[in-house]
Structure formats: structure tokens, C-alpha cells
C-alpha positions in Angstrom: -7.8 -13.8 65.2 -5.8 -17.0 65.4 -2.6 -17.6 67.3 0.0 -19.8 65.6 2.1 -21.9 67.8 5.8 -21.5 67.1 7.4 -24.6 65.6 10.7 -26.3 65.9 13.1 -25.0 63.2 13.6 -27.1 60.1 16.6 -26.8 57.7 15.5 -27.6 54.2 18.6 -26.4 52.2 22.0 -24.9 52.6 23.0 -22.4 50.0 26.8 -22.5 49.7 27.3 -25.9 51.2 31.0 -26.0 51.4 33.9 -23.8 52.5 37.4 -23.8 53.9 38.2 -25.4 57.2 39.4 -21.9 58.5 35.7 -20.8 58.4 34.5 -17.5 57.2 32.1 -18.7 54.5 28.8 -16.9 54.2 25.9 -19.4 54.2 22.2 -18.9 53.6 20.0 -21.5 55.4 16.6 -22.1 53.9 13.9 -23.6 56.0 11.2 -22.7 58.5 10.8 -21.7 62.2 14.0 -19.6 62.3 12.4 -16.6 64.0 14.0 -16.0 67.4 17.0 -18.2 66.5 19.5 -18.1 69.4 22.3 -20.3 67.9 23.4 -22.1 64.8 26.0 -24.9 65.0 28.1 -26.5 62.4 28.6 -29.9 64.0 29.8 -28.9 67.5 31.1 -25.4 66.5 28.9 -22.3 67.0 28.5 -20.1 63.9 29.1 -16.3 64.0 27.4 -13.3 62.4 23.9 -14.7 62.7 21.3 -12.6 60.8 17.7 -13.6 60.5 16.4 -12.8 57.0 12.8 -13.9 57.9 11.2 -17.0 59.4 12.6 -19.1 56.4 16.1 -17.6 55.9 19.2 -17.4 58.2 22.4 -15.8 57.0 25.5 -17.0 59.0 29.3 -17.2 58.8 30.8 -20.6 59.2 33.1 -21.1 62.1 36.4 -23.0 61.8 36.0 -26.8 61.6 37.6 -30.0 60.8 37.8 -31.1 57.1 34.7 -33.2 56.4 30.9 -33.0 56.4 28.9 -31.7 59.4 25.2 -31.1 60.1 24.0 -27.5 60.6 21.5 -27.1 63.4 19.4 -24.1 64.4 18.2 -23.5 67.9 15.3 -21.3 68.9 13.4 -21.1 72.2 11.1 -23.8 70.8 13.9 -26.3 70.2 16.7 -27.5 67.9 16.3 -28.6 64.3 16.6 -32.3 63.5 19.6 -33.4 61.4 19.4 -34.8 57.9 20.8 -34.7 54.4 19.4 -31.2 53.7 21.5 -29.5 56.4 25.0 -30.7 55.4 28.0 -28.4 55.1 31.4 -29.7 53.9 34.7 -28.3 55.2 37.5 -28.5 52.7 41.2 -28.0 53.0 42.3 -24.4 52.3 44.3 -24.5 49.1 47.8 -23.0 48.8 47.5 -20.0 46.5 49.1 -20.1 43.0 50.2 -17.0 41.0 49.7 -17.5 37.2 50.4 -14.0 36.0 51.0 -10.4 36.9 49.8 -7.4 34.8 51.6 -5.2 34.2 54.7 -7.3 34.8 57.0 -4.3 35.2 57.1 -0.8 36.9 59.3 1.9 38.3 61.5 1.4 41.4 59.5 4.0 43.4 56.5 1.7 43.4 53.0 3.2 43.1 52.2 0.9 40.2 48.8 -0.7 40.3 49.2 -4.4 39.5 46.7 -7.1 38.9 47.7 -10.6 40.1 46.0 -13.6 38.6 45.9 -17.1 39.9 43.9 -19.3 42.3 43.4 -19.9 46.0 43.3 -16.1 46.8 40.3 -16.2 49.1 41.4 -15.0 52.6 44.6 -13.3 51.3 46.5 -11.8 54.2 49.6 -10.3 52.4 51.3 -9.9 49.0 55.1 -9.5 48.6 57.1 -8.2 45.7 60.4 -10.0 46.5 60.9 -9.3 50.2 58.9 -6.1 50.1 55.4 -6.1 51.5 52.8 -4.6 49.2 50.2 -2.2 50.4 47.9 -3.7 53.0 45.0 -2.2 51.1 44.4 -5.3 49.0 41.4 -5.7 46.7 40.7 -9.4 46.4 38.3 -10.3 43.7 37.1 -13.8 44.5 39.5 -16.6 44.4 41.4 -15.6 41.2 42.4 -11.9 41.2 44.0 -9.4 43.5 44.6 -5.7 42.7 47.4 -4.1 44.7 49.8 -1.2 44.6 53.4 -2.3 44.2 55.8 -1.3 46.9 59.2 0.4 46.2 61.9 -1.9 45.0 65.3 -2.2 43.6 65.9 -2.5 39.8 65.6 -6.1 38.6 63.1 -9.0 38.6 61.4 -10.2 41.8 58.8 -12.9 42.5 55.3 -11.8 43.5 54.0 -14.1 46.2 50.5 -14.3 47.9 50.0 -15.5 51.4 46.6 -16.9 52.7 45.7 -19.2 55.6 46.5 -22.1 53.1 50.2 -21.0 52.8 52.4 -18.9 50.5 52.3 -19.3 46.7 55.4 -21.1 45.3 57.6 -19.1 43.0 57.0 -19.6 39.3 57.7 -18.1 35.9 54.3 -16.4 35.9 54.9 -14.4 39.1 57.8 -12.2 37.9 57.6 -8.4 38.2 60.6 -6.3 37.0 61.4 -3.0 38.6 62.9 -0.4 36.2 64.8 2.7 37.1 62.7 5.8 36.0 63.9 7.2 32.7 65.5 3.9 31.6 63.9 1.4 29.2 
């Protein structure tokens, strides 16, 4: 029987090596010596949701950070990983969302219509408004480009559908129009 001495962790690759400065990106660190990891840092900021897949994989959630590139370091009882090109993570500016289209683009004034919103920058969506009315808080965000939501009640006529994320609120455009119809009328 042989005893193996634990080794200082080494980060060999970062799967998903960029994310928004607000944090929240799931990152897979590939390397060695991760067993017993007690902390992972993105520059000077400590990561959250640390899960050890095995000695060679760590799954973490990026903390908020300043726009730019930082080193990711792993700390275990044996030591802290050295920094190098393989451990880089780049924080990027969170984009302002943009709505390109709404389908269907009309529904009845009592709401309850399921609507797909298409555009970009939807990651981290916190709310959707149809005019001044807040849509259901039960949003289904599909990646960065689609949101499925139930339209709230509204008054007959056209309104702008806007999406709010940590990057801001989408500007109004021709593609974000939704028209409320009175039931029974064309």
C-alpha cells in the first residue's frame, strides 16, 4: 500500500472563461489537486457555490468583479495554485437588453396570453413590462435570446414590451410592440 502526498492545486483550464461583471457565471475549473478545496478566488473576490466534481474538476459560480481579466486561484489545506495563462477569467460589461420581436404580437385585454420575446442580452432578466404593467414574475428565460412569459392585463391598444436586466432596460423599438384587443373584437 502506498500513501500519496497531497499536492498543491494546479489550474490547467477554465471552461467558460468569461462572464458579466455582475457575476453569476457557472465555471468548470479543470486541473489537479482540487480535493479538499476551501476557497476559489477570481482575482481578490471569493467565488460562491463551490462544488468539487473530483480531484480534477471544480464547479463554481463567479462572484461580481471589475471588467477585465483576472486569475482564478484554488486554495486547499496544502496550498494555493500558482497563477498563469491557463487560469484566466474575463469579466465583461453586462449588455443592455434589446427586444427584436414578440410572438404573438397581440392578445386580449384580460391578459393570460403566453408570449415569446426574442432579442439579446436577456441573461439575468429581473422583470418584463407590457407598457407600464408588470408581467408575471414567473419568467422562463432561455439563454440570452428568448423569454417566455404570460402577458398581464392591459388596456386596448399598442404597448411596448420592455425587458430589464442588471445591464438596464431595453430601449423601445418597432419590434417590441404588443397590441391588446377587446375580447370579441377583431
